[in-house]
HTML snippet that shows the backbone in 3Dmol.js (N, CA, C, O; Angstrom):
<script src="https://3Dmol.org/build/3Dmol-min.js"></script>
<div id="view" style="width:600px;height:400px;position:relative"></div>
<script>
const pdb = `
ATOM      1  N   MET A   1     -17.656  11.635  16.683  1.00  0.00           N
ATOM      2  CA  MET A   1     -16.638  10.864  16.002  1.00  0.00           C
ATOM      3  C   MET A   1     -15.289  11.558  16.183  1.00  0.00           C
ATOM      4  O   MET A   1     -15.190  12.778  16.047  1.00  0.00           O
ATOM      5  N   ILE A   2     -14.271  10.790  16.485  1.00  0.00           N
ATOM      6  CA  ILE A   2     -12.930  11.335  16.686  1.00  0.00           C
ATOM      7  C   ILE A   2     -12.213  11.415  15.343  1.00  0.00           C
ATOM      8  O   ILE A   2     -12.170  10.439  14.594  1.00  0.00           O
ATOM      9  N   ALA A   3     -11.657  12.574  15.049  1.00  0.00           N
ATOM     10  CA  ALA A   3     -10.913  12.757  13.799  1.00  0.00           C
ATOM     11  C   ALA A   3      -9.527  12.154  13.950  1.00  0.00           C
ATOM     12  O   ALA A   3      -8.836  12.418  14.934  1.00  0.00           O
ATOM     13  N   SER A   4      -9.116  11.342  12.975  1.00  0.00           N
ATOM     14  CA  SER A   4      -7.813  10.703  13.016  1.00  0.00           C
ATOM     15  C   SER A   4      -6.883  11.289  11.980  1.00  0.00           C
ATOM     16  O   SER A   4      -7.294  11.675  10.885  1.00  0.00           O
ATOM     17  N   ALA A   5      -5.639  11.345  12.349  1.00  0.00           N
ATOM     18  CA  ALA A   5      -4.587  11.739  11.418  1.00  0.00           C
ATOM     19  C   ALA A   5      -3.489  10.702  11.543  1.00  0.00           C
ATOM     20  O   ALA A   5      -3.267  10.143  12.617  1.00  0.00           O
ATOM     21  N   TYR A   6      -2.808  10.451  10.445  1.00  0.00           N
ATOM     22  CA  TYR A   6      -1.789   9.413  10.410  1.00  0.00           C
ATOM     23  C   TYR A   6      -0.465   9.964   9.930  1.00  0.00           C
ATOM     24  O   TYR A   6      -0.412  10.918   9.154  1.00  0.00           O
ATOM     25  N   SER A   7       0.612   9.343  10.408  1.00  0.00           N
ATOM     26  CA  SER A   7       1.925   9.642   9.832  1.00  0.00           C
ATOM     27  C   SER A   7       1.971   8.923   8.484  1.00  0.00           C
ATOM     28  O   SER A   7       1.127   8.071   8.208  1.00  0.00           O
ATOM     29  N   GLU A   8       2.946   9.259   7.650  1.00  0.00           N
ATOM     30  CA  GLU A   8       3.047   8.599   6.346  1.00  0.00           C
ATOM     31  C   GLU A   8       3.285   7.100   6.503  1.00  0.00           C
ATOM     32  O   GLU A   8       2.776   6.301   5.715  1.00  0.00           O
ATOM     33  N   LYS A   9       4.049   6.724   7.508  1.00  0.00           N
ATOM     34  CA  LYS A   9       4.334   5.304   7.743  1.00  0.00           C
ATOM     35  C   LYS A   9       3.056   4.562   8.143  1.00  0.00           C
ATOM     36  O   LYS A   9       2.804   3.456   7.664  1.00  0.00           O
ATOM     37  N   GLU A  10       2.254   5.166   9.017  1.00  0.00           N
ATOM     38  CA  GLU A  10       0.994   4.547   9.435  1.00  0.00           C
ATOM     39  C   GLU A  10       0.017   4.449   8.262  1.00  0.00           C
ATOM     40  O   GLU A  10      -0.639   3.424   8.081  1.00  0.00           O
ATOM     41  N   ALA A  11      -0.076   5.510   7.475  1.00  0.00           N
ATOM     42  CA  ALA A  11      -1.006   5.528   6.338  1.00  0.00           C
ATOM     43  C   ALA A  11      -0.623   4.492   5.290  1.00  0.00           C
ATOM     44  O   ALA A  11      -1.496   3.932   4.627  1.00  0.00           O
ATOM     45  N   GLY A  12       0.660   4.233   5.135  1.00  0.00           N
ATOM     46  CA  GLY A  12       1.131   3.257   4.158  1.00  0.00           C
ATOM     47  C   GLY A  12       0.684   1.842   4.441  1.00  0.00           C
ATOM     48  O   GLY A  12       0.845   0.965   3.592  1.00  0.00           O
ATOM     49  N   LYS A  13       0.126   1.597   5.613  1.00  0.00           N
ATOM     50  CA  LYS A  13      -0.381   0.274   5.983  1.00  0.00           C
ATOM     51  C   LYS A  13      -1.895   0.181   5.813  1.00  0.00           C
ATOM     52  O   LYS A  13      -2.483  -0.869   6.069  1.00  0.00           O
ATOM     53  N   LYS A  14      -2.529   1.274   5.381  1.00  0.00           N
ATOM     54  CA  LYS A  14      -3.984   1.311   5.228  1.00  0.00           C
ATOM     55  C   LYS A  14      -4.388   0.974   3.792  1.00  0.00           C
ATOM     56  O   LYS A  14      -3.708   1.352   2.838  1.00  0.00           O
ATOM     57  N   PHE A  15      -5.489   0.270   3.656  1.00  0.00           N
ATOM     58  CA  PHE A  15      -6.025  -0.103   2.353  1.00  0.00           C
ATOM     59  C   PHE A  15      -6.578   1.127   1.642  1.00  0.00           C
ATOM     60  O   PHE A  15      -7.239   1.960   2.263  1.00  0.00           O
ATOM     61  N   CYS A  16      -6.310   1.246   0.341  1.00  0.00           N
ATOM     62  CA  CYS A  16      -6.870   2.323  -0.473  1.00  0.00           C
ATOM     63  C   CYS A  16      -7.539   1.708  -1.699  1.00  0.00           C
ATOM     64  O   CYS A  16      -6.851   1.152  -2.555  1.00  0.00           O
ATOM     65  N   PRO A  17      -8.861   1.794  -1.800  1.00  0.00           N
ATOM     66  CA  PRO A  17      -9.537   1.181  -2.952  1.00  0.00           C
ATOM     67  C   PRO A  17      -9.176   1.861  -4.271  1.00  0.00           C
ATOM     68  O   PRO A  17      -9.197   1.210  -5.315  1.00  0.00           O
ATOM     69  N   PHE A  18      -8.851   3.132  -4.250  1.00  0.00           N
ATOM     70  CA  PHE A  18      -8.522   3.858  -5.474  1.00  0.00           C
ATOM     71  C   PHE A  18      -7.207   3.365  -6.072  1.00  0.00           C
ATOM     72  O   PHE A  18      -7.109   3.173  -7.284  1.00  0.00           O
ATOM     73  N   VAL A  19      -6.209   3.161  -5.238  1.00  0.00           N
ATOM     74  CA  VAL A  19      -4.918   2.646  -5.707  1.00  0.00           C
ATOM     75  C   VAL A  19      -5.085   1.231  -6.231  1.00  0.00           C
ATOM     76  O   VAL A  19      -4.550   0.892  -7.286  1.00  0.00           O
ATOM     77  N   GLY A  20      -5.815   0.411  -5.511  1.00  0.00           N
ATOM     78  CA  GLY A  20      -6.021  -0.973  -5.923  1.00  0.00           C
ATOM     79  C   GLY A  20      -6.725  -1.089  -7.257  1.00  0.00           C
ATOM     80  O   GLY A  20      -6.333  -1.912  -8.084  1.00  0.00           O
ATOM     81  N   ILE A  21      -7.746  -0.294  -7.491  1.00  0.00           N
ATOM     82  CA  ILE A  21      -8.502  -0.350  -8.747  1.00  0.00           C
ATOM     83  C   ILE A  21      -7.628   0.056  -9.929  1.00  0.00           C
ATOM     84  O   ILE A  21      -7.634  -0.613 -10.962  1.00  0.00           O
ATOM     85  N   VAL A  22      -6.884   1.137  -9.784  1.00  0.00           N
ATOM     86  CA  VAL A  22      -6.024   1.605 -10.874  1.00  0.00           C
ATOM     87  C   VAL A  22      -4.957   0.572 -11.203  1.00  0.00           C
ATOM     88  O   VAL A  22      -4.738   0.267 -12.376  1.00  0.00           O
ATOM     89  N   ASN A  23      -4.295   0.033 -10.198  1.00  0.00           N
ATOM     90  CA  ASN A  23      -3.251  -0.953 -10.442  1.00  0.00           C
ATOM     91  C   ASN A  23      -3.812  -2.248 -11.021  1.00  0.00           C
ATOM     92  O   ASN A  23      -3.173  -2.871 -11.868  1.00  0.00           O
ATOM     93  N   LEU A  24      -4.990  -2.657 -10.579  1.00  0.00           N
ATOM     94  CA  LEU A  24      -5.612  -3.858 -11.120  1.00  0.00           C
ATOM     95  C   LEU A  24      -5.976  -3.658 -12.587  1.00  0.00           C
ATOM     96  O   LEU A  24      -5.822  -4.580 -13.389  1.00  0.00           O
ATOM     97  N   MET A  25      -6.456  -2.471 -12.951  1.00  0.00           N
ATOM     98  CA  MET A  25      -6.793  -2.185 -14.349  1.00  0.00           C
ATOM     99  C   MET A  25      -5.554  -2.236 -15.231  1.00  0.00           C
ATOM    100  O   MET A  25      -5.628  -2.681 -16.377  1.00  0.00           O
ATOM    101  N   ILE A  26      -4.428  -1.789 -14.716  1.00  0.00           N
ATOM    102  CA  ILE A  26      -3.169  -1.838 -15.473  1.00  0.00           C
ATOM    103  C   ILE A  26      -2.762  -3.284 -15.734  1.00  0.00           C
ATOM    104  O   ILE A  26      -2.333  -3.620 -16.838  1.00  0.00           O
ATOM    105  N   VAL A  27      -2.897  -4.136 -14.724  1.00  0.00           N
ATOM    106  CA  VAL A  27      -2.540  -5.546 -14.871  1.00  0.00           C
ATOM    107  C   VAL A  27      -3.470  -6.229 -15.866  1.00  0.00           C
ATOM    108  O   VAL A  27      -3.008  -6.961 -16.741  1.00  0.00           O
ATOM    109  N   VAL A  28      -4.783  -5.996 -15.741  1.00  0.00           N
ATOM    110  CA  VAL A  28      -5.766  -6.636 -16.627  1.00  0.00           C
ATOM    111  C   VAL A  28      -5.572  -6.185 -18.067  1.00  0.00           C
ATOM    112  O   VAL A  28      -5.711  -6.983 -18.994  1.00  0.00           O
ATOM    113  N   ALA A  29      -5.254  -4.916 -18.257  1.00  0.00           N
ATOM    114  CA  ALA A  29      -5.052  -4.390 -19.612  1.00  0.00           C
ATOM    115  C   ALA A  29      -3.736  -4.854 -20.220  1.00  0.00           C
ATOM    116  O   ALA A  29      -3.501  -4.665 -21.413  1.00  0.00           O
ATOM    117  N   GLY A  30      -2.880  -5.461 -19.406  1.00  0.00           N
ATOM    118  CA  GLY A  30      -1.612  -5.958 -19.906  1.00  0.00           C
ATOM    119  C   GLY A  30      -0.574  -4.875 -20.120  1.00  0.00           C
ATOM    120  O   GLY A  30       0.379  -5.058 -20.877  1.00  0.00           O
ATOM    121  N   LEU A  31      -0.761  -3.748 -19.453  1.00  0.00           N
ATOM    122  CA  LEU A  31       0.181  -2.645 -19.620  1.00  0.00           C
ATOM    123  C   LEU A  31       1.413  -2.792 -18.740  1.00  0.00           C
ATOM    124  O   LEU A  31       2.415  -2.105 -18.938  1.00  0.00           O
ATOM    125  N   SER A  32       1.331  -3.690 -17.773  1.00  0.00           N
ATOM    126  CA  SER A  32       2.465  -3.908 -16.886  1.00  0.00           C
ATOM    127  C   SER A  32       3.434  -4.880 -17.551  1.00  0.00           C
ATOM    128  O   SER A  32       3.013  -5.893 -18.111  1.00  0.00           O
ATOM    129  N   LYS A  33       4.721  -4.579 -17.492  1.00  0.00           N
ATOM    130  CA  LYS A  33       5.743  -5.412 -18.131  1.00  0.00           C
ATOM    131  C   LYS A  33       6.341  -6.445 -17.178  1.00  0.00           C
ATOM    132  O   LYS A  33       7.244  -7.194 -17.554  1.00  0.00           O
ATOM    133  N   LYS A  34       5.835  -6.484 -15.942  1.00  0.00           N
ATOM    134  CA  LYS A  34       6.383  -7.427 -14.962  1.00  0.00           C
ATOM    135  C   LYS A  34       5.948  -8.855 -15.285  1.00  0.00           C
ATOM    136  O   LYS A  34       4.856  -9.082 -15.807  1.00  0.00           O
ATOM    137  N   ASP A  35       6.817  -9.811 -14.967  1.00  0.00           N
ATOM    138  CA  ASP A  35       6.459 -11.214 -15.140  1.00  0.00           C
ATOM    139  C   ASP A  35       5.442 -11.647 -14.089  1.00  0.00           C
ATOM    140  O   ASP A  35       4.485 -12.363 -14.381  1.00  0.00           O
ATOM    141  N   GLU A  36       5.675 -11.195 -12.869  1.00  0.00           N
ATOM    142  CA  GLU A  36       4.746 -11.499 -11.794  1.00  0.00           C
ATOM    143  C   GLU A  36       3.986 -10.227 -11.464  1.00  0.00           C
ATOM    144  O   GLU A  36       4.587  -9.185 -11.201  1.00  0.00           O
ATOM    145  N   TYR A  37       2.685 -10.314 -11.478  1.00  0.00           N
ATOM    146  CA  TYR A  37       1.870  -9.133 -11.216  1.00  0.00           C
ATOM    147  C   TYR A  37       1.600  -8.988  -9.724  1.00  0.00           C
ATOM    148  O   TYR A  37       1.105  -9.911  -9.077  1.00  0.00           O
ATOM    149  N   THR A  38       1.923  -7.854  -9.204  1.00  0.00           N
ATOM    150  CA  THR A  38       1.595  -7.545  -7.818  1.00  0.00           C
ATOM    151  C   THR A  38       0.758  -6.278  -7.840  1.00  0.00           C
ATOM    152  O   THR A  38       1.115  -5.295  -8.488  1.00  0.00           O
ATOM    153  N   VAL A  39      -0.335  -6.311  -7.142  1.00  0.00           N
ATOM    154  CA  VAL A  39      -1.244  -5.172  -7.118  1.00  0.00           C
ATOM    155  C   VAL A  39      -1.099  -4.469  -5.782  1.00  0.00           C
ATOM    156  O   VAL A  39      -1.408  -5.036  -4.734  1.00  0.00           O
ATOM    157  N   ASN A  40      -0.627  -3.231  -5.827  1.00  0.00           N
ATOM    158  CA  ASN A  40      -0.481  -2.429  -4.621  1.00  0.00           C
ATOM    159  C   ASN A  40      -1.855  -1.884  -4.239  1.00  0.00           C
ATOM    160  O   ASN A  40      -2.535  -1.279  -5.068  1.00  0.00           O
ATOM    161  N   VAL A  41      -2.261  -2.092  -3.008  1.00  0.00           N
ATOM    162  CA  VAL A  41      -3.567  -1.617  -2.557  1.00  0.00           C
ATOM    163  C   VAL A  41      -3.437  -0.745  -1.309  1.00  0.00           C
ATOM    164  O   VAL A  41      -4.397  -0.591  -0.553  1.00  0.00           O
ATOM    165  N   TYR A  42      -2.260  -0.181  -1.095  1.00  0.00           N
ATOM    166  CA  TYR A  42      -2.039   0.603   0.116  1.00  0.00           C
ATOM    167  C   TYR A  42      -1.942   2.099  -0.179  1.00  0.00           C
ATOM    168  O   TYR A  42      -1.587   2.520  -1.281  1.00  0.00           O
ATOM    169  N   CYS A  43      -2.264   2.864   0.821  1.00  0.00           N
ATOM    170  CA  CYS A  43      -2.254   4.326   0.741  1.00  0.00           C
ATOM    171  C   CYS A  43      -0.867   4.849   0.375  1.00  0.00           C
ATOM    172  O   CYS A  43       0.144   4.363   0.883  1.00  0.00           O
ATOM    173  N   GLY A  44      -0.830   5.835  -0.505  1.00  0.00           N
ATOM    174  CA  GLY A  44       0.424   6.460  -0.907  1.00  0.00           C
ATOM    175  C   GLY A  44       0.786   7.652  -0.029  1.00  0.00           C
ATOM    176  O   GLY A  44       1.860   8.234  -0.184  1.00  0.00           O
ATOM    177  N   ALA A  45      -0.091   8.012   0.878  1.00  0.00           N
ATOM    178  CA  ALA A  45       0.111   9.123   1.825  1.00  0.00           C
ATOM    179  C   ALA A  45       0.577  10.389   1.120  1.00  0.00           C
ATOM    180  O   ALA A  45      -0.133  10.892   0.249  1.00  0.00           O
ATOM    181  N   GLY A  46       1.716  10.907   1.458  1.00  0.00           N
ATOM    182  CA  GLY A  46       2.202  12.168   0.920  1.00  0.00           C
ATOM    183  C   GLY A  46       2.450  12.165  -0.577  1.00  0.00           C
ATOM    184  O   GLY A  46       2.597  13.230  -1.177  1.00  0.00           O
ATOM    185  N   GLN A  47       2.500  10.982  -1.199  1.00  0.00           N
ATOM    186  CA  GLN A  47       2.699  10.889  -2.642  1.00  0.00           C
ATOM    187  C   GLN A  47       1.377  10.986  -3.410  1.00  0.00           C
ATOM    188  O   GLN A  47       1.382  11.091  -4.636  1.00  0.00           O
ATOM    189  N   CYS A  48       0.273  10.952  -2.713  1.00  0.00           N
ATOM    190  CA  CYS A  48      -1.053  11.001  -3.330  1.00  0.00           C
ATOM    191  C   CYS A  48      -1.545  12.448  -3.407  1.00  0.00           C
ATOM    192  O   CYS A  48      -1.365  13.216  -2.462  1.00  0.00           O
ATOM    193  N   MET A  49      -2.156  12.813  -4.514  1.00  0.00           N
ATOM    194  CA  MET A  49      -2.639  14.184  -4.686  1.00  0.00           C
ATOM    195  C   MET A  49      -3.823  14.500  -3.778  1.00  0.00           C
ATOM    196  O   MET A  49      -4.141  15.671  -3.569  1.00  0.00           O
ATOM    197  N   MET A  50      -4.471  13.488  -3.244  1.00  0.00           N
ATOM    198  CA  MET A  50      -5.622  13.709  -2.374  1.00  0.00           C
ATOM    199  C   MET A  50      -5.230  13.855  -0.899  1.00  0.00           C
ATOM    200  O   MET A  50      -6.057  14.238  -0.072  1.00  0.00           O
ATOM    201  N   TRP A  51      -3.979  13.553  -0.574  1.00  0.00           N
ATOM    202  CA  TRP A  51      -3.500  13.596   0.809  1.00  0.00           C
ATOM    203  C   TRP A  51      -3.531  15.026   1.338  1.00  0.00           C
ATOM    204  O   TRP A  51      -3.128  15.958   0.642  1.00  0.00           O
ATOM    205  N   ARG A  52      -4.004  15.196   2.556  1.00  0.00           N
ATOM    206  CA  ARG A  52      -4.079  16.513   3.198  1.00  0.00           C
ATOM    207  C   ARG A  52      -3.265  16.488   4.483  1.00  0.00           C
ATOM    208  O   ARG A  52      -3.438  15.612   5.331  1.00  0.00           O
ATOM    209  N   TRP A  53      -2.380  17.459   4.610  1.00  0.00           N
ATOM    210  CA  TRP A  53      -1.554  17.574   5.808  1.00  0.00           C
ATOM    211  C   TRP A  53      -2.319  18.329   6.901  1.00  0.00           C
ATOM    212  O   TRP A  53      -3.079  19.254   6.613  1.00  0.00           O
ATOM    213  N   CYS A  54      -2.109  17.929   8.140  1.00  0.00           N
ATOM    214  CA  CYS A  54      -2.741  18.619   9.272  1.00  0.00           C
ATOM    215  C   CYS A  54      -1.924  19.827   9.706  1.00  0.00           C
ATOM    216  O   CYS A  54      -2.462  20.738  10.336  1.00  0.00           O
ATOM    217  N   THR A  55      -0.648  19.852   9.384  1.00  0.00           N
ATOM    218  CA  THR A  55       0.215  20.961   9.762  1.00  0.00           C
ATOM    219  C   THR A  55       1.194  21.251   8.629  1.00  0.00           C
ATOM    220  O   THR A  55       1.524  20.360   7.847  1.00  0.00           O
ATOM    221  N   ASP A  56       1.653  22.487   8.542  1.00  0.00           N
ATOM    222  CA  ASP A  56       2.599  22.863   7.493  1.00  0.00           C
ATOM    223  C   ASP A  56       4.045  22.830   7.966  1.00  0.00           C
ATOM    224  O   ASP A  56       4.964  22.999   7.165  1.00  0.00           O
ATOM    225  N   ASN A  57       4.252  22.616   9.249  1.00  0.00           N
ATOM    226  CA  ASN A  57       5.602  22.649   9.809  1.00  0.00           C
ATOM    227  C   ASN A  57       6.315  21.318   9.556  1.00  0.00           C
ATOM    228  O   ASN A  57       5.953  20.312  10.165  1.00  0.00           O
ATOM    229  N   PRO A  58       7.322  21.288   8.669  1.00  0.00           N
ATOM    230  CA  PRO A  58       7.998  20.017   8.360  1.00  0.00           C
ATOM    231  C   PRO A  58       8.881  19.499   9.489  1.00  0.00           C
ATOM    232  O   PRO A  58       9.293  18.340   9.454  1.00  0.00           O
ATOM    233  N   ARG A  59       9.179  20.321  10.483  1.00  0.00           N
ATOM    234  CA  ARG A  59      10.042  19.873  11.585  1.00  0.00           C
ATOM    235  C   ARG A  59       9.288  19.000  12.573  1.00  0.00           C
ATOM    236  O   ARG A  59       9.895  18.188  13.271  1.00  0.00           O
ATOM    237  N   GLU A  60       7.994  19.155  12.639  1.00  0.00           N
ATOM    238  CA  GLU A  60       7.190  18.344  13.545  1.00  0.00           C
ATOM    239  C   GLU A  60       7.003  16.954  12.960  1.00  0.00           C
ATOM    240  O   GLU A  60       7.340  16.695  11.805  1.00  0.00           O
ATOM    241  N   ASN A  61       6.461  16.073  13.778  1.00  0.00           N
ATOM    242  CA  ASN A  61       6.060  14.766  13.282  1.00  0.00           C
ATOM    243  C   ASN A  61       4.769  14.999  12.499  1.00  0.00           C
ATOM    244  O   ASN A  61       3.676  14.973  13.065  1.00  0.00           O
ATOM    245  N   ARG A  62       4.907  15.226  11.194  1.00  0.00           N
ATOM    246  CA  ARG A  62       3.762  15.605  10.367  1.00  0.00           C
ATOM    247  C   ARG A  62       2.761  14.469  10.228  1.00  0.00           C
ATOM    248  O   ARG A  62       3.131  13.311  10.035  1.00  0.00           O
ATOM    249  N   LYS A  63       1.499  14.823  10.329  1.00  0.00           N
ATOM    250  CA  LYS A  63       0.425  13.862  10.144  1.00  0.00           C
ATOM    251  C   LYS A  63      -0.579  14.412   9.160  1.00  0.00           C
ATOM    252  O   LYS A  63      -0.668  15.625   8.966  1.00  0.00           O
ATOM    253  N   GLY A  64      -1.325  13.539   8.546  1.00  0.00           N
ATOM    254  CA  GLY A  64      -2.313  13.947   7.575  1.00  0.00           C
ATOM    255  C   GLY A  64      -3.426  12.927   7.480  1.00  0.00           C
ATOM    256  O   GLY A  64      -3.538  12.016   8.301  1.00  0.00           O
ATOM    257  N   TYR A  65      -4.257  13.104   6.443  1.00  0.00           N
ATOM    258  CA  TYR A  65      -5.400  12.214   6.246  1.00  0.00           C
ATOM    259  C   TYR A  65      -5.787  12.212   4.772  1.00  0.00           C
ATOM    260  O   TYR A  65      -5.327  13.046   3.992  1.00  0.00           O
ATOM    261  N   CYS A  66      -6.646  11.256   4.404  1.00  0.00           N
ATOM    262  CA  CYS A  66      -7.105  11.136   3.020  1.00  0.00           C
ATOM    263  C   CYS A  66      -8.110  12.244   2.716  1.00  0.00           C
ATOM    264  O   CYS A  66      -9.110  12.388   3.420  1.00  0.00           O
ATOM    265  N   GLY A  67      -7.851  13.015   1.684  1.00  0.00           N
ATOM    266  CA  GLY A  67      -8.755  14.082   1.310  1.00  0.00           C
ATOM    267  C   GLY A  67     -10.045  13.577   0.693  1.00  0.00           C
ATOM    268  O   GLY A  67     -11.046  14.293   0.704  1.00  0.00           O
ATOM    269  N   LEU A  68     -10.054  12.355   0.150  1.00  0.00           N
ATOM    270  CA  LEU A  68     -11.275  11.789  -0.416  1.00  0.00           C
ATOM    271  C   LEU A  68     -12.134  11.122   0.647  1.00  0.00           C
ATOM    272  O   LEU A  68     -13.346  11.334   0.697  1.00  0.00           O
ATOM    273  N   ALA A  69     -11.516  10.327   1.486  1.00  0.00           N
ATOM    274  CA  ALA A  69     -12.264   9.618   2.516  1.00  0.00           C
ATOM    275  C   ALA A  69     -12.524  10.488   3.738  1.00  0.00           C
ATOM    276  O   ALA A  69     -13.437  10.219   4.518  1.00  0.00           O
ATOM    277  N   GLY A  70     -11.720  11.530   3.900  1.00  0.00           N
ATOM    278  CA  GLY A  70     -11.890  12.399   5.051  1.00  0.00           C
ATOM    279  C   GLY A  70     -11.253  11.801   6.295  1.00  0.00           C
ATOM    280  O   GLY A  70     -10.540  10.798   6.239  1.00  0.00           O
ATOM    281  N   ARG A  71     -11.524  12.429   7.384  1.00  0.00           N
ATOM    282  CA  ARG A  71     -10.994  11.932   8.660  1.00  0.00           C
ATOM    283  C   ARG A  71     -11.967  10.952   9.256  1.00  0.00           C
ATOM    284  O   ARG A  71     -13.168  11.214   9.326  1.00  0.00           O
ATOM    285  N   VAL A  72     -11.448   9.821   9.685  1.00  0.00           N
ATOM    286  CA  VAL A  72     -12.301   8.786  10.260  1.00  0.00           C
ATOM    287  C   VAL A  72     -11.974   8.610  11.706  1.00  0.00           C
ATOM    288  O   VAL A  72     -12.584   7.780  12.380  1.00  0.00           O
TER     289      VAL A  72
END
`;
const viewer = $3Dmol.createViewer("view");
viewer.addModel(pdb, "pdb");
viewer.setStyle({}, {cartoon: {color: "spectrum"}});
viewer.zoomTo();
viewer.render();
</script>
């Protein structure tokens, strides 16, 4: 199996079941104050605590992967 790493922009287009479940629970519980409910179901990449960077050098085109799902 080939290990994949994504840039933050690429990861932001990937589905994340964890984000979707949490946001859906907020909407169902009525904790959201928005008139129109939108449920975000996409990866937060570098904003997520589970995100793992492949390199520490910020000057490079940094890539990473989901620490929960692993590299796919």
